[in-house]
N, C-alpha and C positions, 0 to 999 in steps of 0.2 A: 182331602183335597179341597173338595166342595165347599167343606165348613171354613175352610181358611179363606177360600175366595169370597164366601158371604161376609166373613169378619172384615176383609180388606175393603169390600164393596160398601159396608156399613161404616165404616170407618170415614172414607172419603165422602160419603152422603153427608154424615155429621160435620164434618170440617166445613163442606159446601154450605150447609144449613146455618153454622155458627157465623161464617163470613158473611152471608147474606142477612142475618140476625143482625149484625154488628151494623151493616150499612142499613138496614132499617131503622135501628135504634137511632142511628146519627141523623136519619131523615125525620124521625118524629119528634126527636129532642130540639132539633134546628127550625121546626116547621114554620114556627111564628117569629124567627129571628130577622131582624134587619139586615141589609147586606154589609152594612157598618162591623154589626155584631159578629156576624159570620167572618168577615175577613179577620177582626181582632182576634178571635179565637183560633183561627187558622194560623195566623201569625206567630201568636203567643206560643202554639204547638210546636211551631218551626223553630222557634228561637229556644225552645226547652228541647230540641233535639228528637221531639217523636214526630218523627219524619212520616210514617205510616198514617199516624191520626190527622196530622196537617195536610195530607195528600187527599183524603175523603172529604175533610171540610171545603178544601179550595174545588174539589169536584163538585161537591153540592152547591156551594156559591156559585159557579160558572153555569150550572145547569137551571138555577133560578134566576139569575141576574146575569146573563150572556151579554149585556152592552154595560158601557162606562168603564171609569177609571178603575174600580175595585176587580172587574172582572180581567181588565188588562193586566193589572199587578198580580193577580192570582194565577194568571197563567204563566208569567215570570216566576213567581215564587214557587210553582209546581214543578218547573224545571229543576229550580234549586234544590227542593226537596228531593226530588228523584236522585239528583246528582250526590246530596250526601247521603241517602239511603243505599248506594251503590247499586243504583239501577241505570247504567248509562245509555242504553238504548232508549228506554221511555223518557229519560231526561232530553237526550237528542231529539226525539219527536216533538216533546213539549216545547223545546227553545225554537225549533225550526218553524212551528206552527205560529208561535210569538212574532219572530222575524217577519214571516211571510202575511201575518194579519195588522200588524202594526209596524210597517216598515218606518215612519216618521214619529215612532216614539220617542220620548226625552230619555229615558234610560237605554237607548239602543246601544251607547257603547258599552254599558254593563252586560246586556243581552249577547254581544259579541264576544265580551270576555267570557263570559259565563260557558258559551257555545265552544270556544276555543279549550276552556277547561275540561269540559265534558269529552272533547274529542281526544284531548290528550289523555284522559283516562289514567292519570299516574297512580300507579300502585303505592298507598299511603299505610300499607300493612307494616307490622313491627319488623318482620323480618327483610322486608323491602329496606327501611331505614336503615338497619343494621349493615346489611350488606351494600347499601349504597348502589343500589343496581344502576349501570349506565343506560341513558336512555336509546342509547345507539342498539341495544339489545331487543328494544321493542319494536313493533310493527312500524316499517318507514312509512306505510300509508295512512296510519294515523298521524305519524309526526307531520306529515305533508299537509293534510288535513287541518291540524290544530295551526300551523306555522301560517297556513294561506288565511284561516279566521282572524289570526293574532294581526298580520299584515293588514287585513281590511279595516280592522280597528285602528291600527295607528294611521293608516292612510284618511280614514274618514273622520277620526277624532284624535287628531295628534297631540291636543293638550286635555284629554282625558287624564282624568287620576288614576285609570288604568293602564294608560299608554306606556309609563316607565317599566312597569312590570312584565308587559305586552314585548317590549324589546328586549329585556333580558331573557324572557323565555323564548324569543325568536331564535336569538344568538345560541343558545342553549340546544334548540332544535336543530338548527345548522350544523352545528357540532356533531350531534346525534345522526343526522342523516349522512354526514361526511365519515363518521366512524362505521356506521353500518358499510359503506361503499369500501371502507377501508378494511374491514374483516372479510369482505368478500374478495377483494384483492389477494389479501394473504393466503386464504383458501386456495385460491387458482394458483399461487406461488409455489405452496406446499404440496400440489399436486402437478406442478410442472406445467399448467396451461399458462406459459408465458403472454402469448397474446392477448388472453382474456385478462390476465392480471393487469398487463400494461393499460387496456381499455378501461378498467376501473380505475387506475390510478390517474388517468387523464380526466376523469368525470371529477374527481376530488380537485385537481389542479384549476380547471376551467370554471366549475361552478362554485367550490366552496373555498375561494382563495383564502378568506379571514378567518380560517379555521386551524387548530394546531395540529391536523392530520396532513398537511402539505408537505412538510419536511420528509416523512417516512414515504409518502406518495412519490416523489421525486427518487428517492432511495429504491423504490420497487421498481420504477422507469428505469434507472441505472442496470438494477441487476436482471429485468426482464427483457431488454434490447440485448444485454450482452449474452443471455442464455440464447437469444433468437439469432445470434450472429450478426446483429446490427450494431456494430461497434461505434460507428459515427453517431446514432440517435443516443448510445449510451453515454458516448463523450459529452453530447450536447446536453443530456439530462443533468450529467456530472456538473456541468459548468453552471447550469441555471441553479443546482442546489447550492453550489460553493457562493455563487452571489448572493442569493437570497439567505443563506444559512452558513455562513463562513466558519462558525465553530461545531458545525454538526458532525457528530461522531460518525457518520454514515460517508464521510471524505476521507476517513483512514481505514474503515473498515465496513464492507459491503453488508447488505442488507440480509437479515437472516429472520428467520419464522420466530414471530413472537408467542406463538400459542402455548409455549411450555411455560406458562405462569402457574406458579402453586396455587391450590385452591386456597389456602389460607389469604393470599391476597384481598380476596373479594370481603373478608370480615376484617379489615382495618377499620 
């Protein structure tokens, strides 16, 4: 056991030394480089997807040349490098620092767009792409934060080249947030918590009117109020359902649990 401990400790020490050696090597190699060359080399590494190497060079640049346009752009590029390197916490810290230090930067629209993408932290893995994972399955807090940043971008820079995609993602995020509320409403319905289910359905109807989940939310209201013995409220909800969705299948058949979806549906 003692020998095993020594071997592990030695391995960690060698790893740390190797990392430090790499940093020292970068510092030595770039010792006489100008800020222009440092930035060019870091940017080239970034474009070739060598994100860790780019991060190191940007770090050296900002330490040696903390002021000026190259330092500002290096801060922004560092956030992007962390984002592409699947380091969302570091990426968010870097972009927040950039926004705080350079609030009037010419590329602030891009900075906000990148910040929202980092907050969104969409899973781009192969399995996720095949499964087409619904954003409503994600953490609603992250969805709300990303939505708020996209909204800030659109509000401050309505003509930005990033504004159109931001608007598209905002609608998708609204759908996801409504979808999350609907999942909770279904959960409560399945367990007979009628009042709680009605409350969630009301949130969707009042806050997410322009999403595809309103129809089922009204159907849940009809069923929940009926189970609560509130026939008038149930009839009112059904009337609203008919006015807004005259062809809704819920007008003929009451709402039922949708959680019996076969597993293979997610692999279509």
